[in-house]
FIMIKOL-312858 format. One record per residue: residue in three letters; x, y, z of N, C-alpha, C in turn. Coordinates in steps of 0.02 Angstrom, whole numbers, padded with zeros to 5 digits, always signed. Atoms other than C-alpha are relative to their C-alpha. Layout:
BEGIN
ALAXYZXYZXYZ;...
This chain:
BEGIN
UNK-00008+00071-00018-00433+04743-08642+00031-00036-00059;UNK-00031+00038+00054-00318+04629-08741-00045-00056-00024;UNK+00040+00055+00027-00387+04490-08850+00000-00060+00046;UNK-00004+00057-00046-00325+04358-08728-00040+00013+00064;UNK+00039-00017-00060-00402+04449-08579-00074-00005-00015;UNK+00070+00005+00018-00567+04461-08671-00022-00073-00005;UNK+00017+00071+00006-00563+04276-08711-00003-00033+00069;UNK+00003+00028-00068-00524+04234-08530-00064+00020+00035;UNK+00063-00021-00030-00674+04337-08474-00058-00042-00026;UNK+00052+00043+00028-00784+04238-08593+00005-00071+00028;UNK-00011+00066-00029-00706+04077-08530-00027-00005+00071;UNK+00024+00000-00069-00744+04124-08350-00076-00002+00003;UNK+00074-00001+00000-00926+04154-08397-00030-00065-00026;UNK+00026+00063+00028-00942+03982-08478+00031-00060+00036;UNK-00034+00055-00034-00814+03855-08420+00007+00013+00074;UNK-00008-00020-00070-00793+03952-08257+00072+00016+00015;UNK-00067-00023-00017-00642+04027-08169+00041-00051+00039;UNK-00033+00047-00044-00593+03868-08077+00044-00050-00037;UNK-00043+00043+00041-00515+03770-08220+00067+00036-00009;UNK-00063-00037-00002-00330+03813-08205+00028+00018-00068;UNK-00035-00023+00060-00229+03908-08334+00074+00009+00018;UNK-00071-00012-00011-00040+03915-08352+00017+00074-00007;UNK-00033-00065+00007+00061+04074-08327-00041+00059+00028;UNK+00032-00061-00026+00025+04245-08252-00044+00031-00053;UNK+00040-00023+00056-00035+04299-08423-00010-00059-00048;UNK+00012+00061+00039-00117+04149-08510+00012+00011-00075;UNK-00013-00001+00072-00075+04106-08690-00060-00030-00037;UNK+00052+00027+00044-00198+04072-08832+00033-00027-00063;UNK-00031+00031+00059-00132+03948-08959-00053-00013-00053;UNK+00047+00007+00055-00213+03940-09129+00019-00056-00048;UNK-00020+00056+00042-00110+03806-09218+00066-00028+00027;UNK-00062+00032-00021+00032+03683-09191+00027-00044-00055;UNK-00033+00045+00049+00157+03584-09293+00063-00027+00032;UNK-00058+00030-00031+00283+03461-09226+00006+00019+00073;UNK-00008-00021-00069+00351+03535-09065-00008+00076+00007;UNK+00009-00072-00001+00301+03714-09106-00074+00018+00002;UNK+00068-00026-00005+00143+03810-09060+00000+00074-00019;UNK+00005-00070+00020+00083+03975-09130-00054+00034+00041;UNK+00047-00039-00040+00001+04104-09018-00042+00044-00045;UNK+00046-00040+00040-00144+04212-09076+00033+00063-00029;UNK-00035-00060+00024-00024+04359-09095+00053-00016-00053;UNK-00048+00020+00052+00084+04258-09217+00066-00025+00026;UNK-00063+00024-00028+00227+04218-09098+00002-00076+00004;UNK-00009+00072-00004+00297+04041-09101+00032-00018+00066;UNK-00025+00024-00064+00331+03943-08942+00023-00072-00008;UNK-00025+00068-00001+00437+03787-08921-00034-00037+00057;UNK+00036+00039-00050+00335+03654-08829+00048-00046+00036;UNK-00042+00042-00042+00444+03584-08691-00038-00033+00056;UNK+00041+00024-00056+00299+03525-08585-00048-00056-00017;UNK+00059+00041+00011+00158+03429-08670+00016-00070-00025;UNK-00009+00070+00022+00160+03239-08679-00061-00026-00037;UNK+00059+00023+00036-00014+03229-08757+00014-00006-00075;UNK-00018+00008+00071+00045+03267-08936+00067-00038-00006;UNK-00061+00039-00011+00171+03127-08913+00047-00001-00059;UNK-00041+00002+00061+00231+03116-09093-00003+00066-00038;UNK-00001-00066+00029+00206+03301-09126-00070+00027-00013;UNK+00064-00033+00015+00064+03426-09144-00017-00009-00074;UNK+00026+00007+00069-00042+03395-09300+00044-00047-00041;UNK-00043+00048+00035+00067+03245-09346-00035-00026-00063;UNK+00030+00018+00064+00037+03205-09530-00024-00072-00004;UNK+00020+00071+00002+00033+03015-09510-00063-00012+00041;UNK+00058+00009-00044-00091+03025-09366-00063+00032-00030;UNK+00057-00035+00029-00204+03153-09450-00027-00038-00061;UNK+00022+00037+00059-00208+03052-09612-00036-00064+00019;UNK+00032+00062-00022-00249+02890-09521-00069+00013+00029;UNK+00065-00018-00030-00389+02974-09422-00050+00017-00055;UNK+00046-00022+00052-00466+03056-09576-00021-00058-00046;UNK+00016+00056+00045-00455+02900-09685-00048-00048+00032;UNK+00044+00048-00032-00535+02786-09557-00068+00031+00016;UNK+00064-00033-00014-00667+02914-09507-00043+00005-00063;UNK+00036-00004+00064-00714+02928-09691-00021-00068-00025;UNK+00016+00069+00022-00729+02738-09704-00050-00033+00046;UNK+00043+00035-00048-00806+02668-09545+00020+00019+00071;UNK-00012-00004-00072-00823+02704-09359-00059-00032+00035;UNK+00053+00040-00031-00920+02581-09253+00027-00027+00066;UNK-00023+00027-00064-00914+02505-09080+00025-00072-00007;UNK-00034+00064+00002-00832+02341-09033-00046-00060+00005;UNK+00044+00059+00003-00987+02231-09038-00003-00031-00070;UNK-00011+00030+00065-00942+02199-09218+00074-00014-00008;UNK-00070+00015+00015-00782+02120-09280+00030+00056-00043;UNK-00035-00049+00041-00655+02241-09349+00074-00016+00002;UNK-00070+00021+00004-00482+02191-09409+00048+00054+00024;UNK-00046-00054-00019-00405+02361-09379+00008+00005+00076;UNK-00003-00002-00073-00448+02357-09194+00044-00057+00026;UNK-00040+00057-00021-00370+02184-09177+00073+00011-00019;UNK-00069-00015+00021-00216+02237-09277+00035+00046+00050;UNK-00029-00048-00047-00188+02383-09160+00012-00033+00068;UNK-00008+00034-00065-00216+02277-09005+00062-00044-00001;UNK-00059+00044+00005-00085+02152-09064+00065+00041-00002;UNK-00061-00041+00005+00040+02289-09107+00017+00031+00068;UNK-00014-00030-00065+00021+02376-08939+00022-00052+00051;UNK-00018+00052-00048+00028+02215-08838+00070-00027-00012;UNK-00067+00026+00015+00188+02166-08927+00055+00041+00033;UNK-00049-00042-00034+00276+02308-08834+00007-00018+00074;UNK-00001+00020-00070+00242+02225-08666+00034-00067+00009;UNK-00025+00067-00017+00317+02075-08577-00054-00051-00017;UNK+00049+00050+00023+00233+01913-08635-00057-00013+00050;UNK+00052+00014-00050+00137+01894-08471-00057+00051-00003;UNK+00052-00051+00007+00041+02055-08510-00026-00003-00071;UNK+00021+00019+00068-00059+01994-08659-00074+00012-00014;UNK+00070-00016+00012-00237+02061-08644-00011+00075+00010;UNK+00010-00072-00002-00308+02236-08667-00074+00017+00003;UNK+00067-00030-00004-00465+02333-08621+00007+00073-00016;UNK-00007-00069+00022-00492+02501-08705-00047+00046+00038;UNK+00040-00053-00031-00557+02663-08632+00010+00065-00037;UNK-00002-00065+00033-00567+02848-08672+00044+00051+00036;UNK-00041-00047-00037-00461+02932-08537+00040-00038+00053;UNK-00039+00031-00053-00329+02896-08407-00041-00012+00063;UNK+00044+00009-00057-00459+02922-08272-00041-00064-00007;UNK+00042+00059+00012-00569+02789-08350+00042-00064+00006;UNK-00043+00059-00005-00422+02668-08364+00016-00016+00072;UNK-00015+00013-00070-00373+02689-08182-00061-00023+00039;UNK+00063+00021-00032-00554+02673-08127-00013-00074-00014;UNK+00011+00070+00018-00569+02509-08222+00051-00046+00033;UNK-00051+00041-00032-00404+02442-08154-00016-00011+00073;UNK+00019+00007-00071-00462+02476-07976-00062-00044+00008;UNK+00059+00043-00002-00630+02395-08012+00019-00073-00007;UNK-00024+00069+00010-00542+02239-08076+00034-00025+00064;UNK-00037+00021-00060-00428+02235-07924-00047-00014+00058;UNK+00048+00012-00055-00574+02250-07803-00036-00067-00010;UNK+00037+00062+00012-00668+02108-07887+00043-00062+00009;UNK-00042+00060-00003-00521+01990-07899+00026-00015+00070;UNK-00028+00011-00066-00456+02017-07723-00053-00004+00055;UNK+00051-00003-00052-00620+02043-07630+00015+00052+00052;UNK-00019-00052-00047-00537+02190-07543-00012+00068-00031;UNK+00011-00068+00025-00557+02379-07558+00059+00046+00015;UNK-00055-00043-00020-00397+02448-07481+00047+00016-00058;UNK-00044-00023+00053-00284+02550-07596+00059+00038+00031;UNK-00060-00036-00022-00106+02613-07571+00025+00044-00057;UNK-00026-00048+00048-00047+02770-07661+00054+00041+00034;UNK-00048-00045-00032+00089+02898-07633-00037+00057+00033;UNK+00034-00055-00035+00053+03046-07521+00003+00065-00038;UNK+00005-00058+00044+00073+03167-07666-00005-00025-00072;UNK+00010+00032+00065-00003+03095-07824-00068+00020-00029;UNK+00062-00014+00035-00141+03114-07953-00010-00054-00053;UNK+00013+00054+00048-00224+02976-08055-00067+00008-00036;UNK+00061-00009+00038-00388+03049-08119-00054+00037+00038;UNK+00052-00046-00023-00553+03137-08090-00065-00034+00022;UNK+00061+00033-00022-00684+03005-08049-00007+00003+00076;UNK+00010+00000-00073-00759+02990-07875+00050-00046+00034;UNK-00048+00047-00029-00654+02837-07840+00070+00030+00004;UNK-00068-00026+00003-00495+02925-07894+00007+00064+00041;UNK-00003-00060-00043-00539+03089-07805+00012-00019+00072;UNK-00008+00022-00069-00545+02990-07643+00071-00025+00016;UNK-00069+00018-00013-00364+02939-07666+00050+00050-00030;UNK-00043-00053+00026-00297+03101-07740+00033+00037+00058;UNK-00037-00034-00052-00161+03178-07633+00041+00058-00027;UNK-00042-00052+00030-00074+03295-07756-00037+00059-00027;UNK+00041-00056+00022-00219+03411-07800-00053+00014+00054;UNK+00054-00017-00047-00352+03503-07700-00064-00032-00024;UNK+00065+00029+00015-00514+03404-07696-00046+00009+00061;UNK+00048-00007-00055-00672+03426-07593-00009-00067+00036;UNK+00007+00066-00030-00681+03238-07564+00059-00014+00047;UNK-00055+00018-00045-00581+03184-07411+00032-00066-00022;UNK-00033+00064+00014-00457+03041-07423-00045-00056+00026;UNK+00044+00055-00019-00557+02880-07421+00027-00038+00060;UNK-00023+00039-00058-00551+02777-07260+00036-00065-00020;UNK-00031+00061+00025-00494+02630-07368+00067+00014-00035;UNK-00061-00020+00035-00342+02726-07434+00055+00013+00050;UNK-00059-00014-00040-00168+02729-07360+00053+00030-00046;UNK-00049-00034+00040-00029+02841-07419+00071-00016+00022;UNK-00070+00014-00012+00158+02816-07432+00041+00059-00023;UNK-00046-00054+00019+00287+02955-07430+00058-00030-00041;UNK-00054+00024+00043+00405+02923-07576+00062+00042+00015;UNK-00059-00038-00020+00580+02972-07519+00039+00025-00060;UNK-00043-00028+00052+00702+03076-07619+00070+00006+00029;UNK-00068+00000-00026+00886+03042-07590+00036+00065-00015;UNK-00030-00065+00011+00926+03213-07661-00019+00049+00056;UNK+00022-00042-00056+00833+03288-07512+00018-00031+00067;UNK-00014+00035-00062+00864+03157-07379+00072-00026-00002;UNK-00071+00015+00003+01050+03144-07343+00020-00059+00043;UNK-00016+00059-00041+01038+02993-07228+00024-00058-00044;UNK-00021+00059+00040+01114+02826-07283-00059-00030-00037;UNK+00053+00026+00042+01014+02748-07424-00037-00058+00033;UNK+00030+00058-00032+00984+02587-07327-00048+00021+00055;UNK+00043-00024-00054+00911+02684-07182-00065+00030-00028;UNK+00060-00029+00031+00792+02781-07295-00045-00055-00027;UNK+00039+00056+00027+00738+02620-07381-00037-00037+00055;UNK+00030+00037-00055+00706+02530-07217-00058+00039+00031;UNK+00053-00041-00030+00604+02675-07148-00062+00002-00045;UNK+00056-00004+00047+00496+02688-07305-00038-00066-00003;UNK+00033+00065+00002+00461+02502-07313-00036-00015+00066;UNK+00034+00008-00064+00419+02502-07127-00065+00040+00001;UNK+00062-00040+00006+00293+02641-07163-00052-00037-00042;UNK+00045+00039+00042+00219+02533-07300-00028-00059+00039;UNK+00024+00056-00041+00209+02383-07184-00054+00022+00049;UNK+00050-00026-00047+00114+02490-07058-00065+00016-00036;UNK+00060-00016+00039-00006+02550-07193-00039-00063-00018;UNK+00033+00063+00018-00042+02373-07250-00032-00031+00062;UNK+00028+00028-00062-00066+02314-07071-00063+00037+00021;UNK+00059-00040-00018-00189+02456-07041-00060-00019-00043;UNK+00055+00019+00044-00292+02409-07194-00027-00070+00018;UNK+00022+00067-00018-00297+02227-07141-00037+00000+00067;UNK+00031-00003-00066-00339+02267-06959-00070+00031-00003;UNK+00064-00034+00003-00483+02380-07010-00049-00032-00050;UNK+00045+00039+00041-00557+02252-07129-00005+00020-00073;UNK+00002-00020+00070-00522+02338-07294+00041-00048-00044;UNK-00045+00040+00040-00385+02220-07349+00038+00043-00049;UNK-00038-00036+00051-00271+02267-07493-00022-00024-00068;UNK+00020+00018+00068-00344+02270-07667+00055+00017-00050;UNK-00049-00021+00050-00206+02365-07756+00045+00055+00027;UNK-00040-00061-00003-00064+02487-07757-00005+00034-00068;UNK+00004-00038+00062-00070+02625-07887+00054+00054+00000;UNK-00055-00047+00003+00090+02716-07932+00020+00014-00073;UNK-00035-00018+00061+00167+02809-08078+00072-00023+00009;UNK-00068+00026-00011+00333+02717-08102+00054+00052+00005;UNK-00050-00054-00006+00427+02882-08121-00014+00046+00059;UNK+00021-00045-00055+00335+02962-07973+00003+00072-00025;UNK-00005-00064+00035+00308+03111-08088-00029+00057+00041;UNK+00031-00054-00038+00186+03215-07987+00038+00014+00064;UNK-00039-00007-00062+00294+03185-07834+00064+00040-00011;UNK-00061-00039+00013+00437+03278-07920+00058-00041-00024;UNK-00053+00044+00025+00535+03133-07995+00055-00012+00052;UNK-00050+00011-00052+00622+03086-07832+00050-00054-00019;UNK-00051+00052+00007+00783+02986-07832-00010-00049+00057;UNK+00021+00046-00052+00721+02834-07738+00055-00052+00016;UNK-00051+00050-00018+00826+02704-07645-00006-00062-00043;UNK-00001+00064+00035+00877+02548-07738-00039-00052+00041;UNK+00039+00051-00034+00753+02410-07697-00067+00024+00025;UNK+00064-00024-00026+00608+02523-07651-00058-00026-00042;UNK+00055+00021+00042+00498+02483-07801-00012-00076+00007;UNK+00008+00072-00008+00532+02296-07787-00030-00016+00069;UNK+00027+00011-00067+00494+02307-07601-00074+00015+00004;UNK+00071-00017+00002+00327+02391-07634-00039-00057-00034;UNK+00034+00053+00038+00279+02259-07763-00006-00063+00042;UNK+00000+00062-00039+00328+02114-07650-00049+00003+00058;UNK+00043-00007-00059+00233+02180-07499-00074+00003-00019;UNK+00069-00004+00022+00075+02224-07594-00026-00069-00021;UNK+00021+00067+00022+00068+02051-07674-00008-00048+00060;UNK+00004+00044-00058+00102+01964-07509-00064+00014+00040;UNK+00062-00018-00035-00047+02059-07436-00062-00017-00040;UNK+00056+00020+00040-00156+01993-07577-00022+00050-00052;UNK+00020-00052+00047-00161+02150-07683+00032-00007-00068;UNK-00027-00003+00068-00128+02184-07867+00040+00065-00008;UNK-00044-00057+00012+00004+02305-07931-00022+00034-00065;UNK+00021-00039+00058-00057+02442-08050+00054+00052-00015;UNK-00048-00051+00023+00068+02545-08150-00037+00050-00043;UNK+00032-00054+00038-00001+02712-08210+00053+00029-00048;UNK-00050-00019+00050+00094+02745-08373-00020+00062-00040;UNK+00023-00058+00038+00002+02903-08427+00056+00049-00012;UNK-00056-00046+00009+00158+03007-08399+00066-00036-00017;UNK-00066+00031+00005+00299+02880-08397+00007-00049-00058;UNK-00001+00051+00052+00253+02767-08543+00013+00026-00070;UNK-00009-00014+00071+00272+02761-08732+00069+00029-00017;UNK-00069-00018+00017+00461+02778-08736+00025+00063+00033;UNK-00019-00064-00031+00468+02932-08625+00069-00004+00033;UNK-00064+00005-00034+00618+02866-08529+00059-00010-00048;UNK-00053+00008+00049+00716+02835-08689+00023-00071-00008;UNK-00026+00067+00004+00787+02665-08648-00052-00055+00007;UNK+00053+00049-00012+00622+02581-08609-00066+00026-00027;UNK+00066-00021+00025+00451+02583-08691-00046+00019+00058;UNK+00046-00010-00055+00366+02577-08521+00039+00017+00064;UNK-00032-00022-00061+00409+02663-08358+00008-00055+00051;UNK-00007+00054-00050+00378+02505-08257+00061-00043-00014;UNK-00061+00036+00015+00519+02419-08351+00061+00039+00023;UNK-00054-00042-00024+00634+02566-08314+00007-00005+00075;UNK-00001-00001-00073+00586+02563-08130+00010-00069+00031;UNK-00005+00067-00028+00596+02374-08111-00064-00023+00034;UNK+00065+00018-00027+00411+02360-08071-00031-00055-00044;UNK+00033+00054+00038+00317+02201-08122-00076+00004+00014;UNK+00070-00012-00015+00135+02257-08130-00046-00056-00022;UNK+00054+00044+00021-00023+02154-08140-00046+00034-00050;UNK+00041-00040+00045-00114+02295-08230+00039+00063-00017;UNK-00033-00060+00024-00046+02438-08334-00054+00046-00030;UNK+00048-00048+00027-00149+02594-08369+00036+00052-00041;UNK-00031-00050+00043-00116+02722-08505-00055+00045-00029;UNK+00046-00047+00029-00196+02873-08587+00037+00050-00044;UNK-00026-00058+00037-00143+03045-08655+00042-00013-00062;UNK-00040+00006+00061+00003+03006-08772-00020-00056-00046;UNK+00022+00058+00038-00081+02847-08832-00032+00021-00067;UNK+00036-00021+00059-00186+02945-08958+00022+00067-00028;UNK-00027-00063+00026-00081+03101-08986-00050+00057+00003;UNK+00052-00050-00008-00226+03206-08924-00070-00026-00013;UNK+00065+00034+00009-00366+03092-08983-00015-00037+00065;UNK+00015+00030-00065-00458+03030-08826+00002-00076-00002;UNK-00009+00073-00002-00395+02853-08794+00032-00019+00067;UNK-00035+00028-00058-00342+02746-08647-00007-00076-00002;UNK+00003+00073-00002-00317+02564-08603+00023-00026+00067;UNK-00026+00041-00054-00289+02437-08467+00029-00063-00031;UNK-00032+00061+00024-00164+02301-08510+00011-00046+00060;UNK-00006+00047-00055-00162+02144-08403+00014-00069-00029;UNK-00014+00069+00021-00143+01955-08411-00064-00036-00019;UNK+00057+00041+00019-00255+01822-08484-00038-00024+00062;UNK+00033+00026-00061-00289+01752-08310-00043+00052+00033;UNK+00038-00054-00033-00345+01919-08239-00060+00018-00042;UNK+00056-00018+00043-00452+01961-08390-00054-00055+00001;UNK+00049+00054-00002-00534+01789-08387-00040+00003+00065;UNK+00036-00003-00064-00577+01810-08203-00050+00057+00001;UNK+00045-00059+00001-00651+01983-08229-00053-00006-00055;UNK+00045+00001+00057-00727+01960-08401-00055-00052+00005;UNK+00050+00054-00006-00817+01798-08360-00056+00018+00048;UNK+00050-00018-00050-00913+01887-08221-00032+00069-00014;UNK+00026-00067+00015-00949+02055-08303-00011+00007-00075;UNK+00010-00016+00070-01028+02104-08467+00027+00071-00010;UNK-00032-00065+00005-00904+02245-08490-00001+00025-00071;UNK+00005-00028+00068-00932+02360-08638+00006+00076+00005;UNK-00009-00072+00002-00885+02538-08685-00016+00024-00071;UNK+00025-00019+00066-00976+02624-08828+00054+00028-00046;UNK-00047-00035+00042-00833+02732-08890+00070-00030+00001;UNK-00068+00025-00007-00678+02641-08829+00015-00056-00050;UNK-00022+00052+00046-00582+02535-08954-00033+00002-00067;UNK+00031-00004+00066-00672+02599-09107+00053+00002-00055;UNK-00050+00003+00053-00587+02586-09278+00039+00066-00010;UNK-00037-00063+00007-00544+02772-09286+00053+00007+00054;UNK-00049-00002-00054-00460+02766-09117+00057-00050-00012;UNK-00051+00050+00015-00370+02607-09168+00048+00025-00055;UNK-00042-00027+00053-00308+02692-09327+00048+00053+00026;UNK-00042-00052-00029-00244+02840-09227+00055-00031+00044;UNK-00050+00032-00044-00159+02731-09096+00053-00037-00038;UNK-00049+00036+00041-00077+02624-09228+00047+00049-00035;UNK-00042-00050+00033-00015+02780-09319+00053+00028+00048;UNK-00049-00024-00050+00068+02840-09157+00058-00050+00006;UNK-00052+00051-00005+00162+02675-09141+00043-00003-00063;UNK-00037+00002+00063+00210+02675-09325+00046+00061-00007;UNK-00041-00060+00002+00274+02854-09313+00059-00005+00047;UNK-00054+00010-00047+00376+02812-09160+00054-00045-00030;UNK-00047+00047+00030+00455+02667-09253+00036+00031-00060;UNK-00029-00028+00062+00482+02757-09419+00051+00054+00015;UNK-00043-00056-00017+00563+02908-09337+00050-00015+00055;UNK-00047+00019-00054+00659+02813-09203-00006+00045+00060;UNK+00011-00050-00051+00581+02923-09071+00025-00022+00069;UNK-00023+00022-00065+00625+02814-08922+00076+00006+00004;UNK-00073-00006+00001+00809+02806-08971+00020+00073+00002;UNK-00015-00071-00001+00807+02993-09002-00009+00028+00071;UNK+00011-00022-00069+00733+03021-08829+00057-00021+00045;UNK-00056+00024-00040+00873+02917-08756+00062+00043-00012;UNK-00060-00038+00018+01009+03011-08850-00005+00073+00022;UNK+00007-00070-00018+00943+03187-08828-00010+00008+00075;UNK+00009-00003-00071+00889+03149-08651+00065-00003+00038;UNK-00066+00004-00033+01067+03100-08604+00038+00066-00007;UNK-00033-00065+00010+01134+03262-08681-00031+00053+00046;UNK+00034-00049-00041+01003+03365-08593+00014-00011+00074;UNK-00012+00014-00071+01029+03277-08426+00070+00022+00021;UNK-00069-00022-00015+01216+03311-08434+00001+00076+00011;UNK+00002-00073-00008+01178+03497-08457-00039+00019+00062;UNK+00037-00013-00061+01049+03493-08318+00044-00011+00061;UNK-00047+00013-00056+01180+03416-08203+00050+00057+00006;UNK-00048-00056-00001+01302+03554-08252-00032+00062+00030;UNK+00035-00058-00027+01173+03688-08215-00013-00007+00074;UNK+00010+00012-00072+01135+03608-08047+00063+00013+00039;UNK-00064-00011-00034+01319+03613-08003+00020+00073-00002;UNK-00019-00070+00008+01334+03794-08062-00038+00046+00046;UNK+00043-00046-00038+01189+03872-07966-00015-00029+00069;UNK+00008+00027-00067+01183+03854-07778-00073-00005+00022;UNK+00071+00006-00016+00993+03873-07777-00033-00059-00035;UNK+00026+00061+00031+00973+03715-07882+00028-00060+00039;UNK-00022+00056-00043+00977+03563-07768+00024-00059-00041;UNK-00018+00060+00039+00983+03428-07902-00036+00001-00067;UNK+00035+00015+00063+00942+03381-08081-00041-00063+00009;UNK+00048+00055-00007+00799+03259-08104-00014-00032-00067;UNK+00031+00032+00057+00734+03131-08225+00046-00038-00047;UNK-00035+00041+00050+00784+03026-08374-00036+00007-00067;UNK+00031-00006+00065+00751+03023-08561-00024+00071-00011;UNK+00029-00066+00011+00639+03167-08612-00052+00016+00054;UNK+00040-00021-00058+00567+03194-08439+00051+00022+00053;UNK-00054-00027-00041+00685+03308-08342-00024+00058+00043;UNK+00017-00056-00043+00685+03439-08207+00059+00024+00041;UNK-00047-00027-00048+00782+03545-08085-00037+00014+00065;UNK+00030-00008-00066+00744+03548-07898+00030+00062+00033;UNK-00025-00063-00028+00757+03723-07821-00006+00001+00076;UNK+00000-00006-00072+00803+03752-07640+00051+00053+00021;UNK-00046-00048-00029+00886+03888-07535+00012-00020+00072;UNK-00018+00023-00067+00979+03831-07380-00040-00063+00020;UNK+00035+00063-00013+00894+03662-07397-00076+00005+00002;UNK+00072-00011-00002+00719+03738-07402-00027+00006-00071;UNK+00027-00005+00068+00614+03711-07560-00016+00072-00019;UNK+00009-00069+00023+00603+03869-07665-00046+00003-00060;UNK+00046+00000+00057+00445+03863-07771-00003+00067-00036;UNK+00002-00066+00034+00453+04050-07806+00055+00005-00052;UNK-00053+00000+00050+00619+04023-07897-00020-00043-00060;UNK+00023+00042+00055+00546+03881-07999-00052+00037-00043;UNK+00051-00038+00037+00399+03992-08046+00033+00055-00042;UNK-00035-00052+00038+00518+04132-08099+00033-00029-00063;UNK-00031+00031+00059+00609+04011-08214-00053-00019-00052;UNK+00054+00017+00047+00446+03948-08290-00023+00062-00038;UNK+00021-00062+00032+00393+04127-08324+00056+00028-00044;UNK-00056-00023+00041+00568+04169-08387+00007-00039-00064;UNK+00000+00041+00060+00561+04024-08509-00056+00022-00047;UNK+00056-00023+00041+00391+04083-08569+00018+00065-00035;UNK-00021-00063+00030+00463+04256-08599+00049-00011-00057;UNK-00046+00018+00054+00592+04170-08709-00032-00049-00049;UNK+00040+00040+00047+00453+04076-08800+00015-00075+00004;UNK-00008+00071-00012+00487+03905-08723-00047-00019+00057;UNK+00050+00021-00049+00351+03812-08627+00026-00057+00043;UNK-00011+00053-00048+00387+03711-08469-00048+00012+00058;UNK+00043-00009-00058+00300+03691-08301+00039-00021+00062;UNK-00033+00022-00062+00336+03636-08123-00045-00050+00036;UNK+00034+00054-00035+00288+03491-08011+00029-00008+00070;UNK-00026+00017-00066+00318+03416-07839-00043+00027+00056;UNK+00038-00019-00060+00246+03433-07666+00003+00075+00013;UNK-00010-00070-00013+00317+03608-07652-00002+00042-00064;UNK-00001-00034+00066+00301+03652-07838+00068+00033-00013;UNK-00067-00028+00005+00488+03679-07833+00044-00038-00050;UNK-00038+00039+00050+00540+03557-07972-00025+00018-00069;UNK+00019-00014+00069+00542+03609-08154-00023-00065-00033;UNK+00027+00057+00038+00444+03494-08270+00012+00013-00074;UNK-00018-00006+00070+00523+03476-08441-00016-00066-00034;UNK+00028+00063+00026+00425+03346-08539-00029+00013-00070;UNK+00024-00019+00067+00415+03390-08725-00029-00060-00037;UNK+00019+00056+00044+00331+03286-08861+00063-00038-00022;UNK-00058+00039+00021+00445+03145-08917+00024+00019-00070;UNK-00023-00026+00064+00453+03231-09086+00055+00052+00008;UNK-00054-00047-00016+00575+03350-09001+00066-00025-00029;UNK-00059+00023+00036+00737+03347-09100+00063+00039+00014;UNK-00066-00031-00010+00918+03401-09115-00002+00075-00009;UNK+00002-00072+00013+00872+03573-09181-00031+00038+00059;UNK+00035-00034-00055+00762+03612-09031+00038-00002+00066;UNK-00034+00007-00064+00876+03553-08891+00041+00062+00018;UNK-00038-00060-00019+00996+03703-08899-00045+00060+00017;UNK+00047-00055-00015+00846+03822-08899-00025-00007+00072;UNK+00025+00011-00068+00775+03745-08741+00055+00011+00051;UNK-00054-00007-00048+00943+03734-08653+00024+00072+00006;UNK-00020-00069-00002+00988+03911-08702-00048+00043+00041;UNK+00050-00037-00038+00825+03980-08634+00004-00016+00074;UNK-00006+00020-00070+00848+03881-08474+00061+00032+00032;UNK-00062-00030-00027+01027+03940-08450-00010+00075+00014;UNK+00012-00072-00008+00975+04122-08476-00049+00014+00057;UNK+00049-00010-00053+00825+04106-08360+00030-00011+00068;UNK-00035+00011-00063+00933+04035-08222+00048+00057+00015;UNK-00046-00056-00010+01060+04173-08248-00036+00062+00024;UNK+00039-00057-00024+00923+04302-08222-00008-00003+00076;UNK+00008+00007-00073+00898+04232-08047+00066+00014+00035;
């Protein structure tokens, strides 16, 4: 039995066999630096997948900030602490002026749970609208509106789903696709109102990441926002995957998509692996919620987390990571487009900035087995990526933003060779 097989057997006896692992033969990483990971056997792998270590694995600025603050003070937010306020001000400065208040949490699930709680209280309604292939967290509330993963909980009776169209798959005129989708949304809203649930919120990732990064009709996002608000609901943007400069030209995915949210949730990349999350909203919404709830979170917003979060923002600024994502993302997207035109089993290139993919199909039918072969082929070439989408037929290339000029040819070369194998 190999060392990795033995470790997996131990894992199954403790964590259990139901927590998923990547790849036919799982990898065991023992250390990381920047965008590189080292396997237990000493091999190095280029990380083209993980958005959690946003500014790089074991980033020096982040590690130093964490260690220094942890060696000085860590306490909850019932005491004043300047570092927590400094970080709050720095993070809020990246948003539009109307989004000027923040509530901290420890995970994306916690942030989305809180945003939905706020929406329910402020609207007096319980109805929620999500896409029909999405994931926003692991709490009971979020399990009842999960459509992109297997869950034992059925879809809640207060939840309505919307199929997000993809113009790369639907060849009808764009206006026709838009009208049909918005009519579906109108019907969903009418159903919630007729059955007494009302509309408390919509919850979408602005890039529709889990859905496979579809190319949506112009006006769809604005149409969703307008209809949800007209029905009395609040608009929640889940930025766990699309935020923090991921798109290159915009700090936040909702700005890229043209979405004007009432609440913004974030997690994973916020702390570069340190457990952090937040809900950003307006003064009016926070005043309405805060004045009626003694809301408090023991670990959220502590000085160590604030130091880590601030270090992430400082590293992004010092290294120009958002501009780099824009520049390298444009180069990579051009090559992805070329590869899509070269291989008849690639339907289209996907994404923007440093969040890209290829959609696989044969004779118009999604081809997840080809996407899986490429993922495994990239792994064999020591490059990590994954796949997403309703059919798991879209490659998911989403490296840390520390990804640089030296790594791009490595990733593109491995991808080109893996496609050629097919």
